[in-house]
N, C-alpha and C positions, 0 to 999 in steps of 0.2 A: 536457432526458433526466434523471430521476434515477439512482441507485443502484438495483436492484431483482434480486429473483431473478428468472432465465431459466427452469429445471431444471434435476430428484437426477434425475440421473447413475446408472442405474446401472455401477457398471464391475467391471473385469474383477483383481480381484484378485489373479490367478496373474503374469500379466500386466504389469498394476501395481508387484508387487512385482519382477519383473526389474529391470524400469525404477529402477525405483526403488536398488539394490540398484547397479544399474550406474553411478548420478548417484552417488555415494560415490563412486567416482575418478576425476571431475571435477577439472577447471582451474574456480577462479571468481574471482570480482572483486569489489573494494567499492567501483562506483563509485556508488554511491548511498548512499555512507559519512554526507556532510554529511547526512542527513535521522532519521540517528540519532543519538537521545539516548542510548542505553545497551544496548549487545547488541550482535549485529552479523544486516550482508546480507549474503547472498553472491545473486552472479543469474550467469548466463550466456545466451547466447543463444540457441538452437535455430534458426531462423530473421531472417535481416533483409538485408541491400542484397544483399551480397556473399559471403555465404556462409563466411564469416569467423568467427573467435573475435575476431579482435583486433580487429572492427569491434563495441563497447561502448556504444556511447549512440543514445543516437535520432536520429534529424533527417531533415529533408526530402527526399525521390527520390522520380523516378518510376518505375515499374513495379512490381509484384510481390516479394515477401522468396521466399530460396533457403536453403533449409537447409546448416545444420555440421554440423559432425561430429558436433558433441553433438548434437544434430536428426536424425541417422539415425542415430545411437547406442541412442537411443531408441522400437524401436518403434512400440511400445502409444503413448504418449504420442502420436508425430507418425500413426498412423492416426486417431485423436481429433481432434488438431488435422483433416486430409484429412475426417476424416465430421460434424466438431457446425460445418463455417468453408465456407465461401466463398474459396478462400485467393489468391483472385487480388486481392481488398483487402486481406491481411496484408503489415502495414508489418514489424513484430518479432512475433514470441515468446520469450518467454524463462524460464527453470526455473529461481524463486526462492524461497532455501529464507532464512529469520529465525531466528535460531538462540533455544531459551524463552528469555524474562526483555526480552524487547528491546520497543521501541519509537521508531515514530516522532511524529519533529518534524510539525505535523502543516504540511499545505505543499499548497501545488496545482498540478499537472500540467500539462502540454501548452503554459507560457505559452515555452517559446523555440523551439513550429511555429508556421509559416503555415496547415497544414491541419485540419482537423476528426476527432479521434479518435476510434474507438468503440473503449473497454479491457472486456475481457473476462477474471473470472479463473477456473479451474476448481482447487479446491482440488485437491491429492493425500493430504495429510498434515496433520494438526490435529485440535485439539481443544475442547473450548469454555470453554478457558480462552486462548486467543484473541481478541479481539475486531479490529473496524477499526468504525472511524464514518467519518460525512458530518457536516458541519455538527455537531447535539448532537442526531444519533439516533449511536450505539453498537448495535454488532448483532455476529453470530456468522456468519460464512462456513464453514458447510461442510461435511466429508471427501462433495466429487460432489456436490456440485452448485455450480451453471452460475454466472457474475454476471456485471452489469454493473456497473461502474460510473463515473461523471462522476467522472472524474480532476482537469474543471477548476472544483467548487466543494471546502472545504477536507477533507482526510481524514488522516485518523494510524489507526494500526495497535497496536495491544498486547498484551503478547504475557506473561501469567501462568503461563504453560506451563513446563516441563520439558522440556521436546522442541520440535526444532524442526517450523516449519511450512512446509510442501509449496506451493507456486502454482505452475500453469500462467499465463501473465500476457498475451496476442497484445492488438497491435492492429493497427488497421485504418482505413483512411482511405476511408468511406463515409459517405453523409452518410442510412443510419439505422443501426440492431442488428441489423430484421431482414430489413435487404437484407446482410450474410453472414451472417447465418447457413443453412444449408442444412439447415432443416428445421425441419419449422409448429410450433408450442407457445403457449400460450393467450396472451394479452396477461398480465399481474403487473406491474404497473410499482409496483409500493411493497413495503416489505422485507417479508419475511411476521412480524405477530407475536411468532409463535412465535422466531424469531432473535432476536428484539429485546432486546439487555442493559434489566434494569429501574437508574434508577437516583436515589439519593437526590438531592433539590437543596441545594443547597451552600448553607449558611442561617450570617445575621451574624457567628457564634462563629464557624463553620472560615473565612468568610469574611475578616473581622480577623483572625485566626491567619496564614493565608497572607499576608496580608501584613506582619504583624507579623516575617516573615524578614527583611526589608531592615535592618534593628534586625543580620544576623548573615554578609548575600548579602557576598562575594567573589572576588573576582578566582578565588581556589579551587573555593570551594564551587558556584559559578553554578551549574556542570551538574548538580549532582546538585538543584539548584532546579529548575530546568532538568523536568530527570526527573519530579524530587516532581511537576511543574503539570499535567505528562502523564497520571503519575495517576491525577491527582485527574479526570481529565476525563472517564476512564476508570470509576471508582465514585463518581461522582455530581452531578451534575449542568451542568455546566458546559460550552461549544462549543469547537472546539479552536476558532478565533479569541481566549475569554475564555485562553487561554491565555497566547498570544504578553502580551494584555491585562494579564491580571496580572502577568508578567512584566517589565511595563514601570511597572508600578505601585507593584513590588518595585524594581526596578531606579531608579525618582523616588526615590520613599520615603528611599533609604540613602544620594542625596547624592552617589550617585557617577557622575560625567554621562560616565564611560569603560563602564559599565555600561547605564547606558541605549544610549547611543550602540550597543552590542556590540546587546545586544535587538533594538534599531527595524530597523539592518542588516540582521540574522538575517530577521526579519518583512517583506521590502520581498524579501531573496532567496528567501523560501519561496515568497513568496505574489504575489510583481507584478513581477518582474525579470530575472529569472536565461538 
């Protein structure tokens, strides 16, 4: 299963605005800070195993999710979850706020879990300057569009906006997406062309310029160079995996074994072993 749009929904603007206002007062955590190269990603649980806000990470468990106090406080959002999905398959629902200008490190999810998961996003606040990616495809998930994301593939998020991106993210244990949906929708296995961002290829001169960063990279600017490469992923035709490949070439070219070890270990963590 690859990432694709499921449906475009009509949202109740007044009720959504009320829930977004309530969410401003939530206590958020930054438990996914390992995957943010620059900026801030905050999240809070709406549904999870225990119904407690203290449980802030994913894990395998038997049974269905329970609403947390934050889930109960967002009456319209909880109604949407109950109307759109068969919640007996729901394991987690999170309210996620990505600050403007933030960038995810390319990574793969569900590596720590034994069960197969189905992940669905519903953007509640975003704009066309916020992008998602899967491997070498960069696309926009627009407000009110319901998306299935294949988080087992290399993916990332890049915000070039000045406002928060707010999504509901739901994770289910199920055999298929169709099993968790509580409504009928036509199959839409591809990302619509209108959602895909056009990016020019990275030409030889551009690649040479990036690899030339080996002459200046050190422990003080390593993070900024990583961020620059992630921006290149969203603006030119390189994949999320290419970000790590280029960063390793830059580190190797610098002659700094400590930096090469750093990027190699981070790639292992993001892609393989966590």
